[in-house]
TITI-99116 format. One record per residue (C-alpha): residue number from 1; residue in one letter; x, y, z. Coordinates in nm, 4 decimals. Layout:
N
+-----+-----+----------+----------+----------+
:   n : res :        u :        v :        w :
+-----+-----+----------+----------+----------+
: NUM :   A :        X :        Y :        Z :
...
+-----+-----+----------+----------+----------+
! end
This chain:
346
+-----+-----+----------+----------+----------+
:   n : res :        u :        v :        w :
+-----+-----+----------+----------+----------+
:   1 :   M :   0.0000 :   0.0000 :   0.0000 :
:   2 :   M :   0.1122 :   0.3553 :  -0.0647 :
:   3 :   A :   0.2344 :   0.5504 :   0.2351 :
:   4 :   E :   0.0192 :   0.8518 :   0.1499 :
:   5 :   I :  -0.3094 :   0.8862 :  -0.0341 :
:   6 :   E :  -0.2824 :   1.0067 :  -0.3919 :
:   7 :   L :  -0.5512 :   1.2532 :  -0.4988 :
:   8 :   G :  -0.6147 :   1.2939 :  -0.8688 :
:   9 :   L :  -0.8525 :   1.4309 :  -1.1273 :
:  10 :   D :  -1.0101 :   1.2688 :  -1.4320 :
:  11 :   T :  -1.1757 :   1.4109 :  -1.7415 :
:  12 :   F :  -1.3412 :   1.2508 :  -2.0416 :
:  13 :   G :  -1.2883 :   1.5622 :  -2.2500 :
:  14 :   D :  -1.6610 :   1.6318 :  -2.2687 :
:  15 :   V :  -1.7576 :   1.8844 :  -2.5359 :
:  16 :   T :  -1.8366 :   2.1988 :  -2.3378 :
:  17 :   V :  -2.0039 :   2.5339 :  -2.3963 :
:  18 :   G :  -1.8290 :   2.8683 :  -2.4178 :
:  19 :   G :  -1.9229 :   3.1973 :  -2.2566 :
:  20 :   D :  -2.1799 :   3.2631 :  -2.5282 :
:  21 :   G :  -2.3500 :   2.9276 :  -2.4727 :
:  22 :   R :  -2.2321 :   2.7699 :  -2.7984 :
:  23 :   L :  -2.0698 :   2.4280 :  -2.8089 :
:  24 :   L :  -1.6950 :   2.4536 :  -2.8477 :
:  25 :   S :  -1.5177 :   2.2700 :  -3.1269 :
:  26 :   H :  -1.3357 :   1.9488 :  -3.0465 :
:  27 :   A :  -1.0068 :   2.1281 :  -3.1064 :
:  28 :   E :  -1.0930 :   2.4007 :  -2.8537 :
:  29 :   V :  -1.1920 :   2.1406 :  -2.5951 :
:  30 :   I :  -0.8668 :   1.9481 :  -2.6399 :
:  31 :   R :  -0.6625 :   2.2648 :  -2.5907 :
:  32 :   N :  -0.8651 :   2.3398 :  -2.2774 :
:  33 :   V :  -0.7981 :   1.9894 :  -2.1431 :
:  34 :   V :  -0.4248 :   2.0482 :  -2.1858 :
:  35 :   A :  -0.4543 :   2.3781 :  -1.9978 :
:  36 :   E :  -0.6523 :   2.2034 :  -1.7220 :
:  37 :   G :  -0.3809 :   1.9401 :  -1.6864 :
:  38 :   V :  -0.1130 :   2.2067 :  -1.6579 :
:  39 :   L :  -0.3162 :   2.3880 :  -1.3927 :
:  40 :   A :  -0.3661 :   2.0648 :  -1.1992 :
:  41 :   D :   0.0116 :   2.0244 :  -1.1825 :
:  42 :   E :   0.0534 :   2.3808 :  -1.0609 :
:  43 :   V :  -0.1962 :   2.3472 :  -0.7730 :
:  44 :   G :  -0.0636 :   2.0183 :  -0.6377 :
:  45 :   V :  -0.2914 :   1.7511 :  -0.7864 :
:  46 :   D :  -0.1159 :   1.4125 :  -0.7925 :
:  47 :   F :  -0.2629 :   1.2620 :  -1.1107 :
:  48 :   I :  -0.4533 :   1.3647 :  -1.4226 :
:  49 :   G :  -0.6459 :   1.0941 :  -1.6068 :
:  50 :   I :  -0.7994 :   1.1363 :  -1.9528 :
:  51 :   G :  -1.0659 :   0.9058 :  -2.0909 :
:  52 :   E :  -1.0969 :   0.7597 :  -2.4388 :
:  53 :   H :  -1.4162 :   0.7976 :  -2.6443 :
:  54 :   H :  -1.5076 :   0.7850 :  -3.0109 :
:  55 :   R :  -1.8278 :   0.9910 :  -3.0330 :
:  56 :   D :  -1.9309 :   1.3494 :  -3.0938 :
:  57 :   D :  -1.9998 :   1.4520 :  -2.7329 :
:  58 :   F :  -1.6414 :   1.3774 :  -2.6258 :
:  59 :   A :  -1.3360 :   1.5373 :  -2.7820 :
:  60 :   V :  -1.0570 :   1.2983 :  -2.6847 :
:  61 :   S :  -1.0044 :   0.9779 :  -2.8807 :
:  62 :   A :  -0.6244 :   0.9642 :  -2.8270 :
:  63 :   P :  -0.5571 :   1.0287 :  -2.4563 :
:  64 :   D :  -0.1869 :   0.9473 :  -2.4823 :
:  65 :   V :  -0.1349 :   1.2327 :  -2.7314 :
:  66 :   V :  -0.3117 :   1.4837 :  -2.5044 :
:  67 :   L :  -0.1194 :   1.3512 :  -2.2050 :
:  68 :   A :   0.2085 :   1.3979 :  -2.3929 :
:  69 :   A :   0.1174 :   1.7629 :  -2.4488 :
:  70 :   I :   0.0513 :   1.8009 :  -2.0765 :
:  71 :   A :   0.3746 :   1.6174 :  -1.9943 :
:  72 :   S :   0.5780 :   1.8681 :  -2.1953 :
:  73 :   R :   0.4442 :   2.1555 :  -1.9805 :
:  74 :   T :   0.4496 :   1.9942 :  -1.6357 :
:  75 :   S :   0.7075 :   1.8545 :  -1.3956 :
:  76 :   R :   0.5455 :   1.6483 :  -1.1210 :
:  77 :   I :   0.1881 :   1.5358 :  -1.1916 :
:  78 :   R :   0.1368 :   1.1724 :  -1.2909 :
:  79 :   L :  -0.0352 :   1.1165 :  -1.6258 :
:  80 :   G :  -0.2608 :   0.8344 :  -1.7348 :
:  81 :   S :  -0.5665 :   0.7122 :  -1.9169 :
:  82 :   A :  -0.9118 :   0.6849 :  -1.7613 :
:  83 :   V :  -0.9581 :   0.4361 :  -1.9186 :
:  84 :   T :  -0.7855 :   0.2811 :  -2.2206 :
:  85 :   V :  -1.0382 :   0.0557 :  -2.3962 :
:  86 :   L :  -0.8050 :  -0.2393 :  -2.4396 :
:  87 :   S :  -1.0662 :  -0.4634 :  -2.6031 :
:  88 :   S :  -1.0677 :  -0.2567 :  -2.9239 :
:  89 :   D :  -0.6984 :  -0.1653 :  -2.9204 :
:  90 :   D :  -0.3771 :  -0.3587 :  -2.9654 :
:  91 :   P :  -0.1842 :  -0.4348 :  -2.6454 :
:  92 :   V :   0.1522 :  -0.3912 :  -2.8153 :
:  93 :   R :   0.0620 :  -0.0480 :  -2.9480 :
:  94 :   V :  -0.0871 :   0.0543 :  -2.6115 :
:  95 :   F :   0.2345 :  -0.0409 :  -2.4357 :
:  96 :   E :   0.4441 :   0.1425 :  -2.6950 :
:  97 :   R :   0.2387 :   0.4602 :  -2.6638 :
:  98 :   F :   0.2450 :   0.4698 :  -2.2855 :
:  99 :   S :   0.6117 :   0.3711 :  -2.2547 :
: 100 :   T :   0.6792 :   0.6611 :  -2.4927 :
: 101 :   L :   0.4692 :   0.8876 :  -2.2688 :
: 102 :   D :   0.6734 :   0.7589 :  -1.9766 :
: 103 :   A :   0.9914 :   0.8705 :  -2.1523 :
: 104 :   I :   0.8510 :   1.2131 :  -2.2382 :
: 105 :   S :   0.7310 :   1.2673 :  -1.8805 :
: 106 :   D :   1.0440 :   1.1279 :  -1.7121 :
: 107 :   G :   0.8672 :   0.8317 :  -1.5537 :
: 108 :   R :   0.5270 :   0.9814 :  -1.4737 :
: 109 :   A :   0.3077 :   0.7704 :  -1.7031 :
: 110 :   E :   0.0532 :   0.5099 :  -1.6070 :
: 111 :   V :  -0.2321 :   0.3351 :  -1.7792 :
: 112 :   I :  -0.5737 :   0.2267 :  -1.6530 :
: 113 :   L :  -0.7017 :  -0.0589 :  -1.8660 :
: 114 :   G :  -1.0695 :  -0.1416 :  -1.8948 :
: 115 :   R :  -1.3514 :  -0.2636 :  -2.1122 :
: 116 :   G :  -1.4998 :   0.0865 :  -2.1315 :
: 117 :   S :  -1.8653 :   0.1720 :  -2.0829 :
: 118 :   F :  -1.9167 :   0.2752 :  -2.4478 :
: 119 :   I :  -1.9056 :   0.0412 :  -2.7473 :
: 120 :   E :  -1.8475 :   0.2814 :  -3.0393 :
: 121 :   S :  -1.4857 :   0.1706 :  -3.0721 :
: 122 :   F :  -1.5810 :  -0.1878 :  -3.1588 :
: 123 :   P :  -1.7361 :  -0.1280 :  -3.5035 :
: 124 :   L :  -1.4933 :   0.1604 :  -3.5636 :
: 125 :   F :  -1.1947 :  -0.0718 :  -3.5409 :
: 126 :   G :  -1.3636 :  -0.3774 :  -3.6875 :
: 127 :   Y :  -1.4401 :  -0.5845 :  -3.3774 :
: 128 :   D :  -1.7523 :  -0.7895 :  -3.3150 :
: 129 :   L :  -1.9347 :  -0.7337 :  -2.9860 :
: 130 :   K :  -1.9994 :  -1.1053 :  -2.9586 :
: 131 :   D :  -1.6280 :  -1.1346 :  -2.8813 :
: 132 :   Y :  -1.6519 :  -0.8728 :  -2.6036 :
: 133 :   D :  -1.5268 :  -1.0963 :  -2.3223 :
: 134 :   T :  -1.2647 :  -1.2866 :  -2.5209 :
: 135 :   L :  -1.1150 :  -0.9678 :  -2.6634 :
: 136 :   F :  -1.0533 :  -0.8195 :  -2.3233 :
: 137 :   E :  -0.9412 :  -1.1364 :  -2.1490 :
: 138 :   E :  -0.6823 :  -1.2280 :  -2.4111 :
: 139 :   K :  -0.5541 :  -0.8754 :  -2.4674 :
: 140 :   F :  -0.5205 :  -0.8119 :  -2.0956 :
: 141 :   D :  -0.3271 :  -1.1357 :  -2.0616 :
: 142 :   L :  -0.0894 :  -1.0251 :  -2.3380 :
: 143 :   F :  -0.0468 :  -0.6797 :  -2.1865 :
: 144 :   T :   0.0616 :  -0.8249 :  -1.8535 :
: 145 :   H :   0.3316 :  -1.0217 :  -2.0374 :
: 146 :   L :   0.4483 :  -0.7006 :  -2.2056 :
: 147 :   L :   0.4833 :  -0.5372 :  -1.8640 :
: 148 :   E :   0.7743 :  -0.7712 :  -1.7932 :
: 149 :   E :   0.9647 :  -0.5747 :  -2.0626 :
: 150 :   G :   1.1498 :  -0.8740 :  -2.1975 :
: 151 :   P :   1.1084 :  -1.1113 :  -2.4908 :
: 152 :   V :   0.7440 :  -1.2207 :  -2.5075 :
: 153 :   T :   0.6055 :  -1.5452 :  -2.6379 :
: 154 :   W :   0.2271 :  -1.5453 :  -2.6473 :
: 155 :   S :  -0.0576 :  -1.6836 :  -2.8514 :
: 156 :   G :  -0.4325 :  -1.6358 :  -2.8531 :
: 157 :   T :  -0.7297 :  -1.6134 :  -3.0865 :
: 158 :   V :  -0.7751 :  -1.2375 :  -3.1279 :
: 159 :   R :  -0.4381 :  -1.1245 :  -3.2687 :
: 160 :   A :  -0.1177 :  -1.2634 :  -3.4162 :
: 161 :   A :   0.1054 :  -1.4652 :  -3.1860 :
: 162 :   L :   0.4393 :  -1.3354 :  -3.0564 :
: 163 :   S :   0.7547 :  -1.5453 :  -3.0398 :
: 164 :   E :   1.0441 :  -1.4121 :  -2.8316 :
: 165 :   Q :   0.9648 :  -1.0562 :  -2.9391 :
: 166 :   T :   1.0596 :  -0.7468 :  -2.7415 :
: 167 :   V :   0.8546 :  -0.4281 :  -2.7557 :
: 168 :   Y :   1.0191 :  -0.0845 :  -2.7607 :
: 169 :   P :   1.0774 :   0.1570 :  -2.6033 :
: 170 :   P :   1.1219 :   0.0038 :  -2.2597 :
: 171 :   T :   1.0527 :   0.2248 :  -1.9614 :
: 172 :   A :   1.3525 :   0.3662 :  -1.7777 :
: 173 :   S :   1.2348 :   0.2113 :  -1.4498 :
: 174 :   G :   1.1351 :  -0.1217 :  -1.6013 :
: 175 :   A :   0.7826 :  -0.0845 :  -1.4648 :
: 176 :   L :   0.4879 :   0.0889 :  -1.6312 :
: 177 :   R :   0.2305 :   0.1450 :  -1.3608 :
: 178 :   T :  -0.0864 :  -0.0325 :  -1.4753 :
: 179 :   W :  -0.4303 :  -0.0479 :  -1.3134 :
: 180 :   L :  -0.7346 :  -0.2555 :  -1.4000 :
: 181 :   G :  -1.0502 :  -0.0421 :  -1.4095 :
: 182 :   V :  -1.3552 :  -0.2227 :  -1.2707 :
: 183 :   G :  -1.7172 :  -0.1099 :  -1.2720 :
: 184 :   G :  -1.8665 :  -0.3773 :  -1.0485 :
: 185 :   S :  -1.7744 :  -0.7225 :  -1.1781 :
: 186 :   P :  -1.6411 :  -0.9651 :  -0.9145 :
: 187 :   Q :  -1.4680 :  -1.1589 :  -1.1923 :
: 188 :   S :  -1.2733 :  -0.8470 :  -1.2899 :
: 189 :   V :  -1.1736 :  -0.7883 :  -0.9281 :
: 190 :   V :  -1.0347 :  -1.1401 :  -0.9086 :
: 191 :   R :  -0.8600 :  -1.0940 :  -1.2455 :
: 192 :   A :  -0.6755 :  -0.7876 :  -1.1108 :
: 193 :   A :  -0.5534 :  -0.9914 :  -0.8148 :
: 194 :   Q :  -0.4628 :  -1.2914 :  -1.0306 :
: 195 :   Y :  -0.2412 :  -1.0811 :  -1.2577 :
: 196 :   G :  -0.1043 :  -0.8706 :  -0.9740 :
: 197 :   V :  -0.2177 :  -0.5251 :  -1.0893 :
: 198 :   P :  -0.3720 :  -0.2474 :  -0.8767 :
: 199 :   L :  -0.7512 :  -0.2151 :  -0.8764 :
: 200 :   M :  -0.9348 :   0.1031 :  -0.9838 :
: 201 :   L :  -1.3059 :   0.1126 :  -0.8957 :
: 202 :   A :  -1.5440 :   0.3264 :  -1.1012 :
: 203 :   I :  -1.8060 :   0.4492 :  -0.8529 :
: 204 :   I :  -2.0707 :   0.6384 :  -1.0489 :
: 205 :   G :  -2.3897 :   0.5613 :  -0.8584 :
: 206 :   G :  -2.4995 :   0.4752 :  -0.5064 :
: 207 :   A :  -2.3072 :   0.4766 :  -0.1820 :
: 208 :   P :  -1.9304 :   0.4339 :  -0.2224 :
: 209 :   E :  -1.9359 :   0.2053 :   0.0818 :
: 210 :   R :  -2.1248 :  -0.0563 :  -0.1201 :
: 211 :   F :  -1.7953 :  -0.1311 :  -0.2951 :
: 212 :   A :  -1.6419 :  -0.2582 :   0.0299 :
: 213 :   P :  -1.7203 :  -0.6229 :  -0.0616 :
: 214 :   Y :  -1.5158 :  -0.5740 :  -0.3795 :
: 215 :   T :  -1.2143 :  -0.4427 :  -0.1912 :
: 216 :   D :  -1.2474 :  -0.7291 :   0.0569 :
: 217 :   L :  -1.2661 :  -0.9747 :  -0.2343 :
: 218 :   Y :  -0.9542 :  -0.8186 :  -0.3874 :
: 219 :   H :  -0.7584 :  -0.8570 :  -0.0638 :
: 220 :   R :  -0.8690 :  -1.2192 :  -0.0239 :
: 221 :   A :  -0.7862 :  -1.2989 :  -0.3864 :
: 222 :   L :  -0.4404 :  -1.1431 :  -0.3582 :
: 223 :   E :  -0.3734 :  -1.3615 :  -0.0563 :
: 224 :   Q :  -0.4992 :  -1.6746 :  -0.2325 :
: 225 :   F :  -0.2772 :  -1.6032 :  -0.5326 :
: 226 :   G :   0.0198 :  -1.5515 :  -0.3012 :
: 227 :   R :   0.0611 :  -1.1843 :  -0.3836 :
: 228 :   E :   0.1483 :  -0.8895 :  -0.1629 :
: 229 :   A :  -0.1000 :  -0.6095 :  -0.0969 :
: 230 :   L :  -0.1509 :  -0.3734 :  -0.3911 :
: 231 :   P :  -0.3052 :  -0.0259 :  -0.4218 :
: 232 :   I :  -0.6788 :   0.0245 :  -0.4595 :
: 233 :   G :  -0.8149 :   0.3415 :  -0.6184 :
: 234 :   A :  -1.1594 :   0.4813 :  -0.6854 :
: 235 :   H :  -1.3002 :   0.7255 :  -0.9411 :
: 236 :   S :  -1.6203 :   0.9263 :  -0.8926 :
: 237 :   P :  -1.7771 :   1.2340 :  -1.0557 :
: 238 :   G :  -1.7989 :   1.5645 :  -0.8763 :
: 239 :   H :  -1.7663 :   1.9407 :  -0.8736 :
: 240 :   V :  -1.6222 :   2.1873 :  -0.6220 :
: 241 :   A :  -1.7364 :   2.5481 :  -0.5765 :
: 242 :   A :  -1.7318 :   2.8012 :  -0.2936 :
: 243 :   T :  -2.0515 :   2.6681 :  -0.1337 :
: 244 :   D :  -2.2638 :   2.3551 :  -0.1541 :
: 245 :   A :  -2.5502 :   2.5460 :  -0.3141 :
: 246 :   Q :  -2.3281 :   2.7031 :  -0.5773 :
: 247 :   A :  -2.1651 :   2.3715 :  -0.6649 :
: 248 :   K :  -2.5023 :   2.2029 :  -0.7103 :
: 249 :   E :  -2.6429 :   2.4796 :  -0.9276 :
: 250 :   E :  -2.3350 :   2.4947 :  -1.1489 :
: 251 :   F :  -2.3156 :   2.1190 :  -1.1907 :
: 252 :   F :  -2.6725 :   1.9900 :  -1.2119 :
: 253 :   G :  -2.7900 :   2.1156 :  -1.5510 :
: 254 :   H :  -2.4757 :   2.0093 :  -1.7367 :
: 255 :   Y :  -2.4570 :   1.6738 :  -1.5594 :
: 256 :   A :  -2.8243 :   1.5967 :  -1.6133 :
: 257 :   A :  -2.8010 :   1.6844 :  -1.9825 :
: 258 :   G :  -2.5013 :   1.4557 :  -2.0272 :
: 259 :   M :  -2.6760 :   1.1724 :  -1.8453 :
: 260 :   A :  -2.9840 :   1.2274 :  -2.0620 :
: 261 :   R :  -2.7825 :   1.1869 :  -2.3813 :
: 262 :   V :  -2.6367 :   0.8576 :  -2.2677 :
: 263 :   G :  -2.9613 :   0.7506 :  -2.1032 :
: 264 :   A :  -3.1532 :   0.7934 :  -2.4269 :
: 265 :   E :  -2.9237 :   0.5326 :  -2.5837 :
: 266 :   R :  -2.9371 :   0.2912 :  -2.2915 :
: 267 :   G :  -3.2943 :   0.3252 :  -2.1683 :
: 268 :   W :  -3.2157 :   0.5061 :  -1.8437 :
: 269 :   A :  -3.4698 :   0.7297 :  -1.6763 :
: 270 :   P :  -3.3843 :   1.1028 :  -1.6845 :
: 271 :   M :  -3.1801 :   1.2427 :  -1.3979 :
: 272 :   T :  -3.4304 :   1.4263 :  -1.1783 :
: 273 :   R :  -3.3369 :   1.6900 :  -0.9249 :
: 274 :   D :  -3.4495 :   1.4623 :  -0.6419 :
: 275 :   R :  -3.2304 :   1.1798 :  -0.7675 :
: 276 :   F :  -2.9413 :   1.4236 :  -0.8064 :
: 277 :   E :  -2.9817 :   1.5411 :  -0.4464 :
: 278 :   E :  -2.9676 :   1.1785 :  -0.3319 :
: 279 :   E :  -2.6431 :   1.1179 :  -0.5193 :
: 280 :   V :  -2.4918 :   1.4397 :  -0.3807 :
: 281 :   G :  -2.5866 :   1.3337 :  -0.0275 :
: 282 :   A :  -2.3835 :   1.1234 :   0.2123 :
: 283 :   D :  -2.4977 :   0.7961 :   0.0532 :
: 284 :   G :  -2.4455 :   0.8994 :  -0.3099 :
: 285 :   A :  -2.1613 :   0.8761 :  -0.5588 :
: 286 :   L :  -2.1461 :   1.2454 :  -0.6572 :
: 287 :   F :  -1.8795 :   1.4501 :  -0.4798 :
: 288 :   V :  -2.0418 :   1.7902 :  -0.5261 :
: 289 :   G :  -2.0141 :   2.0794 :  -0.2839 :
: 290 :   S :  -1.7838 :   2.3167 :  -0.1047 :
: 291 :   P :  -1.4200 :   2.2188 :  -0.0446 :
: 292 :   E :  -1.5120 :   2.1173 :   0.3099 :
: 293 :   T :  -1.8035 :   1.9001 :   0.1980 :
: 294 :   V :  -1.6114 :   1.7268 :  -0.0804 :
: 295 :   A :  -1.3048 :   1.6717 :   0.1381 :
: 296 :   A :  -1.5146 :   1.5113 :   0.4119 :
: 297 :   K :  -1.6817 :   1.2768 :   0.1637 :
: 298 :   I :  -1.3459 :   1.1768 :   0.0149 :
: 299 :   V :  -1.2109 :   1.1010 :   0.3644 :
: 300 :   R :  -1.5122 :   0.8783 :   0.4408 :
: 301 :   T :  -1.4675 :   0.6944 :   0.1103 :
: 302 :   V :  -1.0935 :   0.6475 :   0.1549 :
: 303 :   N :  -1.1429 :   0.5069 :   0.5027 :
: 304 :   A :  -1.4376 :   0.2871 :   0.4074 :
: 305 :   L :  -1.2594 :   0.1256 :   0.1129 :
: 306 :   G :  -0.8972 :   0.1414 :   0.2235 :
: 307 :   L :  -0.7970 :   0.3451 :  -0.0804 :
: 308 :   S :  -0.4496 :   0.4409 :  -0.1905 :
: 309 :   R :  -0.5861 :   0.6812 :  -0.4515 :
: 310 :   F :  -0.9007 :   0.8790 :  -0.5162 :
: 311 :   D :  -0.9673 :   1.0451 :  -0.8531 :
: 312 :   L :  -1.2451 :   1.3011 :  -0.8910 :
: 313 :   K :  -1.3929 :   1.3236 :  -1.2404 :
: 314 :   Y :  -1.4321 :   1.6960 :  -1.2827 :
: 315 :   S :  -1.5801 :   1.7190 :  -1.6336 :
: 316 :   A :  -1.9566 :   1.6879 :  -1.6638 :
: 317 :   G :  -2.1304 :   1.7237 :  -1.9967 :
: 318 :   T :  -2.1222 :   2.0812 :  -2.1181 :
: 319 :   L :  -1.9880 :   2.2287 :  -1.7926 :
: 320 :   P :  -1.7787 :   2.5289 :  -1.9097 :
: 321 :   H :  -1.4009 :   2.5327 :  -1.8997 :
: 322 :   E :  -1.4056 :   2.8370 :  -1.6708 :
: 323 :   L :  -1.5962 :   2.6445 :  -1.4025 :
: 324 :   A :  -1.3633 :   2.3471 :  -1.4441 :
: 325 :   V :  -1.0667 :   2.5790 :  -1.3886 :
: 326 :   R :  -1.2098 :   2.7089 :  -1.0624 :
: 327 :   H :  -1.2923 :   2.3519 :  -0.9564 :
: 328 :   I :  -0.9313 :   2.2420 :  -1.0177 :
: 329 :   Q :  -0.7988 :   2.5384 :  -0.8202 :
: 330 :   L :  -1.0224 :   2.4624 :  -0.5215 :
: 331 :   Y :  -0.9513 :   2.0920 :  -0.5391 :
: 332 :   G :  -0.5754 :   2.1389 :  -0.5405 :
: 333 :   R :  -0.5495 :   2.4285 :  -0.2965 :
: 334 :   E :  -0.8246 :   2.3423 :  -0.0466 :
: 335 :   V :  -0.9676 :   1.9920 :  -0.0879 :
: 336 :   I :  -0.6373 :   1.8030 :  -0.1101 :
: 337 :   P :  -0.4785 :   1.9698 :   0.1968 :
: 338 :   A :  -0.7988 :   1.9145 :   0.3960 :
: 339 :   V :  -0.8113 :   1.5463 :   0.3050 :
: 340 :   R :  -0.4459 :   1.4925 :   0.3923 :
: 341 :   T :  -0.4859 :   1.6694 :   0.7267 :
: 342 :   A :  -0.7958 :   1.4716 :   0.8211 :
: 343 :   L :  -0.6362 :   1.1383 :   0.7300 :
: 344 :   A :  -0.3174 :   1.2257 :   0.9186 :
: 345 :   E :  -0.5153 :   1.3117 :   1.2314 :
: 346 :   A :  -0.7330 :   1.0010 :   1.2233 :
+-----+-----+----------+----------+----------+
! end
């Protein structure tokens, strides 16, 4: 386990609105994401994660490229994906891209691998959804072999076999930090323990404490596989403003609109204000409020789940860049110190 909690931020590069209410271009959003990553470094955030999507309401389809831009303008913040959709990518190319990012950033790169909650990448890259499970299982297995950074011999059914092949560039440290992102599948929790990679929980609805059985399962599985304890992280959406009321008002409309777009595709009920208030409350997954409120909720979650890292997803639908900037400032300058102080005093 890490000696001190890491506190990060995530964004999916949602297409946002400008000051005049118009949707920004994808290019404008990407430049704003780079600026947000640079700011996060300046205010003391430990990690910036960027998600991968292939649809019109998200601007970032190549997180590693955006992260490289951030790396060139920062000195300390860790940089990673949130998540890399490994099922529709090639493990060799993923390793090459992130080991290159590791070189550019002087050892600050990491990758969070997952299945992803969107499926647009499957037809885009020529994969059949009927192979959903096999694609991820085999590609994850190959990726863990690549992490050894030596000659790899591997065979499967979803890509060409490798025979004593080495992938370049290697990382300077010999270890690319890799997490397995899990949304709520016990099998995935056990897989993370089996392969000996840290676990990243995506908590997007309900009480964070309900994930405690998953962290317990992870610990038990690590022990059964004869592995030492490994870090556990969690990712949840949220927004920080000067007061609870201000944070809710700034966040709700943009968040609800984004949920409505996805919900229309998946058959979800619209996000009502009452449901939003439940999720913002003590037993919900939204970390929305003043610095004091958000810090207290993070502390409860860290303690309940035994976390080594907590990442707050700060982008929310069309929420403007200017509000994201203020959120990042408050998170780095007020939330993070408050969380560290509370955990140190516990």
